[in-house]
Phi, psi and omega in degrees: 000138179296145182300321181295322180292318179297319179297325181291322179293318178298319181296317178296320178296321180296319180296317182296314181294322180297319180294319182291316185290318188262007179286148181299324181297321181289323182293323184266347185097154185285337179214146180292149179285140179281147180293157178302157184298322180297322179292326179295316180295320178298319180296321179295319179295320181291339183274359177298139181290151178303323181296316180294319179297319179294322179297320178296317179298320180294321179296318179295322179294319179297319180295317179297321180295319178298318180296317180295319179297318181294324185284342183251004185282145170277141181228139173277116189260317187215144177223158173218129183080187183287112178235137182232154175246127173252105183286153179301128179085357180256136181275348187240127174287154180216170181296145180296337183078210183290136179254150000287154179236125179286131179262137180256163178303131181098343179290147176238137173255124182242124175256136178263191184299136180062025179244155176214162181212146177246125181239132183233153167216173178302336184250351190212161175221129180233124174255114185265125181280176180297153177053052182228157177230124183239126182244134176274122179267309178200189188302320185243023181210140178215167182228128169274105184285326177196159179096211187224140177212142175256122183254139169231112186235133175245104180283130181263144177059026177070010182284156184268117176261149181238145166239148187227158166233174177300337185259324188228163172246131182250110178275129191237140170227072178073101189193169176229120185208156180249135182234139173226149182214128172214187186289338185266326188196167174227141183235136174235117181246126185254127179259325175202159178092214185211135173223148172241131188242128177222157180284152176298324182273005176067011178289146174289141181258143170284110186268118177249150172240137181281145175287146170286151181309323180290345180265350184281153171287172181299315181293321178296318180292323178297318178294322178297315180294323181294329183264010179293139182244148177263350184232137183296316181297320178296321180298323183291342180280351179293133179300145184300313181296323176295319178296317180300320179290319180299323182275004181048046187290141180245136181291139179246305183187169172268130182223137174282329177223136181245123179269133178255147173250157180304140182092004181241158172224151180240127177250122185250128179287142180266007179281189183291327180282126178281092183233153178211142180243125177261134182213168174290153177297138179258168183298320182299319180292316179297319180295320179296314179298319180295320180293323178292320177294321179294322176299317179300317179296321178296320180292326178294330181261008182287155179302325181297314179298318180297319180295319181294323180291327179287000000 
């Protein structure tokens, strides 16, 4: 090949390579690099409209509220005999229907003669005796309007849970106690734990303590023996002033709140005078609490309960 021809080919090749190497497209690459996948997902989240983001937050809040409400609700779990539910705003009581049944604020559970009911929540257990009315006030508070109920309450995080009657408020920190309420008097009997009792109207109570039988005079003991009752319900019908005299109660002090210790009961008069008598637990009260606990155990082992668990 002639030398001039070879030089021309080399020159053309040099021109071609120079153009390819130094062109802007080659220096930057033929296509831009895509962002990493994580950055793409972040961009998509940031591009959500404010309205959609707010809607999502509201949905999550509603779900949390529903969960919290369900976990704190009182439920009617078991009944025996004629039991009725009076819903808030309804004039007529009706059958509870299928159990368990969630109770709402304002609902009342009514037990008739020879009937009982078991009510549960995450923090409490209430065994409602016959001829009683139990009203749900809110998530952590209820009221025994009349009759008898055995409470078992486990307060969480040291918070104060309350149980109420028309006359008193019972502040609870983990305890087991029996409550009765009628037109003449109200009784709170403590088996374990701690309760503080104060009146709904916040009046200070004249606090009396009953004498032990060994501390009574002969005449006081004779009156005490004469008024002994074999039945808890019959005992509750005794007038408060008559009961105070029977127990030879002695005045101690005026108190806005009275703390009970296990093995004691407080009887509060329903009259105009704010008075209360503290005494040792009696046999009738212990027997009533024991009978309610035994009923609960029987219902747990009943064929109906076994069938539902299976």
